[in-house]
VEXSE-415107 format. One record per residue (C-alpha): x, y, z. Coordinates in pm, 1 decimal. Layout:
X,Y,Z
...
END
This chain:
13169.7,11058.1,5253.3
13084.6,10904.7,5593.5
12886.1,11202.7,5732.4
12656.9,11199.6,5427.6
12613.3,10820.8,5454.5
12530.2,10851.5,5824.7
12273.7,11121.6,5750.5
12104.0,10902.5,5487.0
12091.7,10604.6,5725.2
11937.1,10823.4,5994.8
11674.2,10945.7,5745.5
11585.9,10585.8,5651.1
11557.1,10477.1,6015.0
11342.8,10777.2,6112.8
11106.5,10710.9,5820.3
11081.5,10334.5,5866.7
11052.7,10357.5,6244.9
11072.5,10091.0,6511.0
11099.3,9719.1,6428.6
11218.0,9791.7,6075.0
11567.6,9643.2,6110.0
11507.2,9322.8,5912.5
11350.0,9510.3,5615.4
11613.1,9787.8,5604.4
11899.5,9539.0,5647.8
11768.7,9315.0,5366.9
11727.8,9613.7,5130.1
12081.2,9744.0,5194.2
12222.4,9392.0,5160.2
12041.9,9341.8,4825.7
12161.1,9674.1,4678.7
12517.4,9694.1,4804.4
12664.4,9512.9,4500.8
13033.9,9440.1,4531.7
13120.9,9744.4,4741.7
13346.8,9653.2,5036.4
13187.6,9901.7,5271.0
13004.8,9650.5,5494.3
13176.8,9761.4,5813.9
13081.1,10125.9,5771.4
12727.8,10067.2,5642.1
12609.1,9821.1,5905.2
12794.1,9993.4,6187.6
12626.3,10314.0,6074.3
12288.1,10141.4,6067.7
12335.3,10017.1,6425.6
12432.3,10371.7,6533.5
12127.1,10518.7,6357.1
11892.9,10283.5,6542.6
12061.8,10358.8,6876.7
12034.4,10734.5,6817.2
11659.9,10684.0,6767.5
11646.3,10471.9,7088.9
11545.0,10163.9,6887.7
11782.4,9935.8,7077.1
11603.5,9612.1,6983.7
11653.2,9702.2,6612.9
12024.0,9769.1,6676.9
12058.3,9420.9,6832.7
11867.5,9272.8,6538.9
12115.2,9439.2,6297.3
12405.9,9281.7,6486.6
12245.1,8936.0,6469.9
12166.7,8971.0,6098.4
12528.0,9079.7,6034.1
12650.7,8771.8,6221.5
12412.8,8549.7,6020.4
12546.4,8690.1,5690.8
12907.0,8669.0,5817.9
12946.7,9045.1,5807.1
13187.7,9170.9,6072.8
13064.0,9451.3,6297.7
13318.1,9672.1,6474.9
13360.6,9610.6,6847.8
13284.2,9978.9,6912.7
12933.4,9929.6,6770.1
12879.7,9636.4,7010.0
13006.5,9847.9,7299.7
12761.5,10120.8,7202.5
12472.7,9871.4,7223.2
12593.4,9753.6,7565.4
12625.4,10109.6,7695.0
12279.0,10191.4,7564.7
12131.2,9890.9,7743.8
12306.3,9996.6,8064.8
12163.4,10350.0,8037.0
11817.6,10196.9,7998.8
11891.1,9982.7,8308.4
11821.6,9671.5,8100.8
12095.0,9487.4,8288.4
11975.7,9133.3,8218.2
11953.8,9206.9,7847.0
12299.2,9367.9,7862.6
12443.9,9055.5,8026.0
12283.4,8827.1,7764.6
12411.7,9047.2,7479.8
12756.9,9060.5,7639.2
12773.7,8679.0,7639.6
12651.3,8678.3,7279.3
12931.8,8905.3,7153.3
13193.9,8713.6,7352.3
13082.5,8389.6,7184.2
13139.2,8564.4,6849.6
13507.1,8613.9,6938.4
13497.4,8974.7,7053.8
13752.0,9057.9,7327.5
13648.3,9014.3,7691.7
13678.4,9315.7,7921.3
13717.1,9272.0,8297.1
13597.5,9629.5,8339.0
13261.7,9544.1,8184.3
13227.7,9226.8,8391.9
13281.9,9437.3,8704.7
13036.3,9705.0,8592.4
12765.8,9446.6,8525.5
12829.4,9277.4,8858.9
12800.4,9611.6,9035.6
12464.8,9682.8,8870.7
12317.7,9344.3,8964.7
12451.6,9373.5,9320.6
12279.1,9712.3,9355.7
11954.6,9550.9,9239.4
12001.2,9268.1,9491.7
12025.2,9013.5,9207.4
12307.7,8818.6,9368.6
12245.6,8497.2,9175.4
12307.8,8678.6,8845.8
12601.7,8874.1,8992.0
12758.5,8548.3,9109.6
12714.0,8389.8,8765.0
12889.6,8690.8,8605.1
13176.4,8653.9,8852.7
13200.6,8281.9,8772.3
13219.2,8359.5,8397.9
13526.4,8583.5,8432.2
13778.3,8296.4,8432.0
13592.1,8119.8,8152.5
13697.0,8399.8,7915.8
14065.5,8389.9,8010.8
14052.0,8670.3,8266.2
14139.2,8676.3,8637.4
13908.6,8843.5,8891.0
14072.5,9153.7,9036.2
14037.3,9298.3,9384.2
13759.1,9517.0,9237.1
13575.4,9204.3,9116.7
13594.5,9041.2,9460.0
13502.9,9362.8,9642.6
13202.7,9425.5,9418.2
13053.4,9082.2,9480.5
13149.3,9087.4,9848.6
12977.6,9423.8,9899.3
12661.6,9289.5,9735.9
12640.6,8995.0,9975.0
12725.7,9199.7,10285.7
12469.1,9469.6,10199.9
12203.5,9196.0,10195.7
12321.5,9072.1,10535.5
12509.8,8762.8,10413.1
12830.6,8827.4,10605.5
12936.3,8461.0,10593.8
12947.5,8474.8,10213.3
13146.1,8798.3,10239.4
13413.8,8630.5,10452.3
13411.5,8323.7,10223.5
13490.8,8550.8,9929.6
13762.5,8721.2,10133.5
13929.0,8383.0,10194.7
13888.1,8289.1,9826.5
14047.4,8618.0,9724.7
14353.9,8560.6,9941.6
14369.5,8198.1,9821.8
14385.7,8314.1,9459.0
14671.5,8554.7,9533.0
14465.4,8874.1,9523.9
14546.2,9096.3,9821.9
14260.7,9267.2,10008.5
14267.3,9645.4,9999.4
14122.7,9915.1,10223.9
13782.8,9883.7,10056.9
13775.4,9509.0,10127.1
13826.1,9570.0,10497.5
13574.3,9856.3,10496.4
13305.4,9626.6,10352.4
13362.8,9356.7,10614.8
13394.1,9604.3,10904.0
13065.8,9764.4,10794.6
12895.8,9422.7,10793.2
13029.2,9340.8,11140.1
12914.2,9679.4,11274.5
12565.0,9624.1,11135.9
12549.3,9295.4,11327.1
12683.1,9467.3,11642.9
12994.0,9247.8,11638.4
13213.2,9535.4,11749.1
13494.6,9322.8,11895.6
13534.8,9143.5,11562.4
13519.6,9478.0,11379.8
13798.0,9617.2,11602.2
14008.0,9306.1,11541.5
13972.2,9345.5,11164.6
14048.6,9716.3,11195.3
14373.4,9638.5,11377.6
14456.0,9369.3,11120.2
14449.2,9638.9,10851.6
14722.2,9831.6,11030.6
14921.2,9510.4,11073.4
14918.7,9464.7,10693.2
15033.7,9821.2,10635.3
14695.4,9942.7,10510.5
14580.6,10282.6,10632.6
14201.2,10302.4,10681.8
14028.2,10577.8,10487.8
13768.5,10817.5,10624.3
13485.9,10577.6,10529.7
13638.6,10296.2,10736.8
13690.4,10523.5,11036.9
13336.8,10664.7,11013.1
13185.8,10315.8,10981.2
13360.8,10202.5,11298.5
13274.6,10524.9,11482.6
12908.6,10482.7,11384.7
12907.4,10120.8,11502.7
13043.8,10210.7,11846.2
12803.6,10506.5,11880.0
12504.3,10284.4,11805.5
12627.0,10038.5,12067.6
12657.4,10314.4,12327.2
13039.2,10305.6,12330.6
13093.2,10674.4,12271.3
13423.5,10659.4,12460.9
13565.6,10410.7,12206.9
13416.7,10613.2,11919.9
13598.9,10925.4,12042.9
13926.0,10728.6,12068.6
13888.5,10621.7,11704.2
13810.8,10983.0,11612.5
14140.4,11090.9,11773.3
14315.8,10807.4,11590.0
14163.8,10933.8,11265.5
14301.9,11281.2,11328.4
14640.3,11126.3,11409.5
14646.4,10966.0,11063.0
14609.9,11310.2,10907.7
14254.8,11240.0,10785.7
13995.6,11515.4,10794.0
13656.9,11397.5,10925.2
13365.4,11505.4,10710.1
13021.7,11624.4,10816.6
12888.6,11266.5,10832.8
13160.0,11170.1,11084.2
13094.0,11474.9,11300.7
12716.9,11423.5,11291.9
12764.0,11059.8,11393.6
12977.3,11160.0,11693.6
12747.2,11446.6,11792.8
12448.9,11209.2,11784.2
12637.5,10956.9,11999.5
12737.3,11223.9,12253.0
12380.8,11360.2,12270.9
12243.4,11011.2,12332.8
12506.5,10975.2,12606.5
12383.4,11303.6,12763.7
12720.8,11468.6,12698.4
12592.9,11789.2,12541.6
12902.6,11989.0,12641.4
13138.2,11771.8,12438.6
12884.9,11757.0,12154.0
12889.8,12137.5,12138.3
13271.6,12133.5,12149.6
13268.2,11910.7,11840.8
13043.9,12161.6,11663.8
13305.8,12428.6,11739.2
13582.8,12201.6,11605.3
13403.3,12129.9,11279.0
13316.4,12498.4,11234.4
13682.1,12596.8,11277.4
13770.5,12346.4,11004.8
13530.8,12513.5,10764.3
13243.2,12266.4,10795.7
12900.8,12420.8,10847.1
12642.3,12242.0,11062.4
12353.3,12110.7,10855.4
11993.5,12019.7,10936.6
12100.5,11685.8,11089.4
12354.4,11857.5,11318.9
12106.4,12115.6,11444.4
11818.5,11867.9,11483.0
12037.8,11626.1,11678.9
12140.6,11904.8,11917.5
11781.3,12028.3,11957.8
11669.9,11676.1,12045.2
11959.5,11636.2,12290.9
11895.5,11966.4,12470.9
11519.4,11903.1,12486.5
11574.8,11563.9,12647.7
11816.6,11726.0,12892.3
11548.7,11981.9,12977.1
11751.5,12275.1,12846.5
11477.9,12425.6,12632.1
11645.3,12765.6,12627.0
11945.9,12622.7,12443.7
11718.6,12421.9,12212.7
11536.5,12740.2,12110.0
11872.1,12918.8,12057.7
11968.0,12646.7,11808.1
11625.6,12679.5,11645.6
11689.0,13051.3,11596.6
12032.0,12972.4,11448.2
11866.8,12734.4,11199.0
11620.7,13004.9,11095.7
11908.2,13251.9,11059.7
12092.8,13003.6,10834.3
11773.5,12949.6,10628.3
11758.4,12584.2,10732.4
11395.4,12475.6,10760.8
11294.6,12274.8,11064.4
11158.0,11932.0,10975.1
10918.5,11695.0,11151.2
11198.5,11553.1,11367.8
11304.8,11896.6,11498.4
10949.4,12010.7,11571.8
10861.7,11680.6,11739.1
11172.9,11703.6,11959.1
11078.4,12056.7,12071.1
10713.2,11962.2,12131.6
10824.0,11656.2,12329.5
11059.3,11870.1,12539.9
10790.7,12130.4,12608.8
10538.8,11862.7,12709.0
10796.8,11698.9,12935.3
10848.5,12032.4,13111.8
10474.2,12090.4,13143.9
10471.5,12379.1,12894.5
10176.7,12238.4,12702.1
10051.0,12578.5,12577.5
10384.5,12641.8,12406.1
10381.4,12284.2,12276.1
10044.1,12343.0,12112.5
10171.8,12670.7,11966.3
10463.2,12479.9,11809.1
10214.5,12230.6,11668.3
10024.0,12516.3,11500.7
10349.7,12656.2,11362.3
10440.0,12313.0,11231.5
10111.5,12287.8,11039.3
10147.2,12646.4,10910.6
10484.7,12571.0,10746.0
10331.9,12273.7,10564.1
10443.9,11986.4,10786.8
10209.2,11714.2,10902.8
10242.0,11613.7,11269.6
10218.8,11239.1,11325.3
9991.6,11061.2,11572.3
10263.6,11051.0,11839.1
10306.4,11430.6,11828.4
9933.3,11491.0,11870.3
9917.6,11230.2,12148.2
10198.8,11397.9,12342.7
10005.7,11726.8,12347.9
9675.3,11557.2,12433.0
9854.0,11386.3,12721.9
10000.9,11719.9,12833.4
9657.3,11887.3,12824.0
9500.8,11603.4,13021.3
9775.3,11620.7,13284.3
9697.5,11991.3,13319.1
9329.8,11903.1,13367.5
9217.9,12045.4,13030.7
9055.0,11723.9,12904.0
8803.4,11921.3,12702.4
9082.1,12075.1,12494.4
9245.2,11732.0,12464.3
8921.5,11592.8,12316.7
8902.6,11889.4,12078.5
9255.6,11806.9,11956.9
9150.7,11445.3,11901.8
8867.0,11563.4,11678.3
9112.9,11789.9,11496.7
9338.5,11491.1,11433.9
9050.1,11301.2,11279.6
8942.9,11594.6,11062.0
9301.6,11620.1,10930.5
9283.6,11260.7,10808.5
9457.6,11092.2,11103.3
9320.4,10771.1,11251.6
9415.0,10787.1,11619.1
9514.0,10452.8,11765.9
9444.4,10292.7,12100.9
9732.0,10481.7,12269.0
9575.8,10821.2,12190.2
9236.8,10708.4,12316.8
9394.2,10564.2,12631.9
9561.8,10898.1,12706.5
9232.7,11087.8,12674.0
9037.6,10821.6,12861.2
9287.6,10841.3,13147.5
9224.9,11217.8,13158.2
8849.6,11164.3,13189.4
8892.1,10897.9,13458.3
9129.2,11110.6,13665.4
8859.3,11380.6,13675.1
8584.7,11133.9,13756.7
8409.1,11193.6,13420.5
8317.7,10825.0,13388.7
8023.2,10890.5,13157.4
8256.7,11059.6,12905.6
8511.1,10781.0,12950.7
8246.3,10516.4,12869.8
8132.3,10719.6,12568.4
8491.7,10733.0,12445.4
8513.9,10354.0,12478.7
8200.2,10314.6,12265.5
8340.9,10559.6,12008.2
8656.8,10347.8,11986.9
8457.3,10030.0,11928.5
8241.2,10198.8,11661.9
8557.0,10304.3,11475.0
8699.5,9951.7,11489.4
8973.8,10045.9,11737.9
9006.4,9758.9,11980.3
9076.2,9842.3,12344.2
9374.8,9676.4,12508.3
9440.9,9578.8,12869.1
9559.0,9931.2,12945.6
9221.6,10069.1,12829.7
9031.7,9841.5,13063.4
9268.8,9900.0,13353.1
9222.5,10277.2,13315.7
8845.3,10232.9,13318.9
8863.6,9987.2,13608.6
9071.5,10234.2,13810.7
8820.2,10510.6,13730.7
8512.4,10306.0,13818.7
8675.3,10173.1,14135.6
8738.6,10530.6,14244.8
8429.9,10710.8,14115.6
8183.7,10444.4,14000.7
7989.3,10162.8,14163.6
8036.8,9791.3,14221.0
7814.9,9693.4,13924.9
8038.3,9890.1,13684.4
8345.1,9714.6,13825.0
8187.3,9369.6,13787.3
8081.5,9454.5,13431.9
8433.5,9559.6,13341.4
8586.0,9250.5,13498.6
8374.1,9031.2,13273.1
8452.2,9236.9,12959.3
8572.9,9029.0,12667.1
8949.6,9030.8,12619.9
9031.4,9170.2,12965.0
9340.1,9015.3,13122.0
9354.1,9095.6,13489.8
9712.5,9195.6,13565.8
9881.6,9336.7,13872.4
9762.2,9692.6,13800.4
9395.2,9595.8,13771.6
9422.3,9366.9,14074.6
9563.0,9644.3,14294.8
9295.8,9886.3,14169.2
9022.4,9644.7,14268.1
9179.7,9574.3,14608.9
9217.0,9948.8,14665.3
8849.2,10000.2,14590.3
8737.8,9721.3,14821.5
8967.1,9847.8,15097.3
8811.1,10194.2,15061.2
8461.8,10042.0,15089.7
8572.4,9839.4,15396.2
8714.6,10150.0,15569.4
8396.7,10345.7,15491.7
8177.1,10065.4,15628.6
8359.0,10051.3,15962.8
8400.3,10426.3,15993.8
8774.9,10425.8,15944.7
END
């Protein structure tokens, strides 16, 4: 009558609650008589505590059973381990795993590997290493999965030397590296920009009869794209196709990004056509990358076409897409449209960053509308932004170019009151302005300002001013 017994145990546990294991265990032990049902009763009690999420009570039941020399089924121990893993109590799981092994329960390489993987993900490499070292102690041999798991943990944390040491140890123990092994090491080499070494390892795979998977190919493609070697990345892409592998969206996006950064928008668009024919739909990353590429190229018409396509596909533009468009518009002098895009950005619930505001302020100042630039600065502040020295420098430069030195000086004082410290560029802008529109006393005052480092720009400004005074004096 196991279901009825289980129901009774669950009732007892729910009534007694948490931290009741010792009392309930003692009561059952005292009343069990000579019945040989220990295995079912105490296994059932452990299960009842686990079902109530009282994992510490379940562990206590196991320890009390061990103390009274009552055998608990291995399945009950596994259930405790699995529960601890679900709760992400990995250290407790590892301690309990060692505890049950010391009681003579069978060791499982699978569980060693799982625990290692969890600690590697948490960056707890010391614990992961100790688990790996324990494998042989319990009569097991580390598999390629064991080595790969630990190797991946070290490489992800940037310890590539330890990754290669493990690779050598693996081969020394007769365990052959697999595709995943090579992928881990190639990824580590790519992250350190050691592309020649990554290529060598890639070719070594082929020499050992291992065919790289799509992850390996994409890793190498990404590495070459980041290093500006789009030509090599495209060769690897063709090699990937030759192996009968189908690139996924991540691979295509990586290549499209590399081509856009290389100003090869035509080939980037060709890749979009290729992926579309293969049934892959461009996502937000694809569209945003293309928008950024076309804006930098100055082809705003094409950028806005892609924007319309995104809207049609119900893909919302994010901060990156809006910033790319605003940057492109400012670069082309279309500051009114740039400001309109800023308003649209805010309307859809996005928050422009300081750089986006600064680009538009700079565009307004270049157009001579410093007043509107100042208004946008105040808007930034009212929206909770704290403009930095770069934003103030842009606006100050606008004032100085128009000869509004009084407003420029006021802006400097406002900066100081807000605790924003001017840099050399600030002073050089003011020096240029006062040399052109101010008087000698203002120039001397600026030259003696605390923190000013006279560089080539300020020197030439001063010489230019003096030359102008000299020419005026002698009627030239």
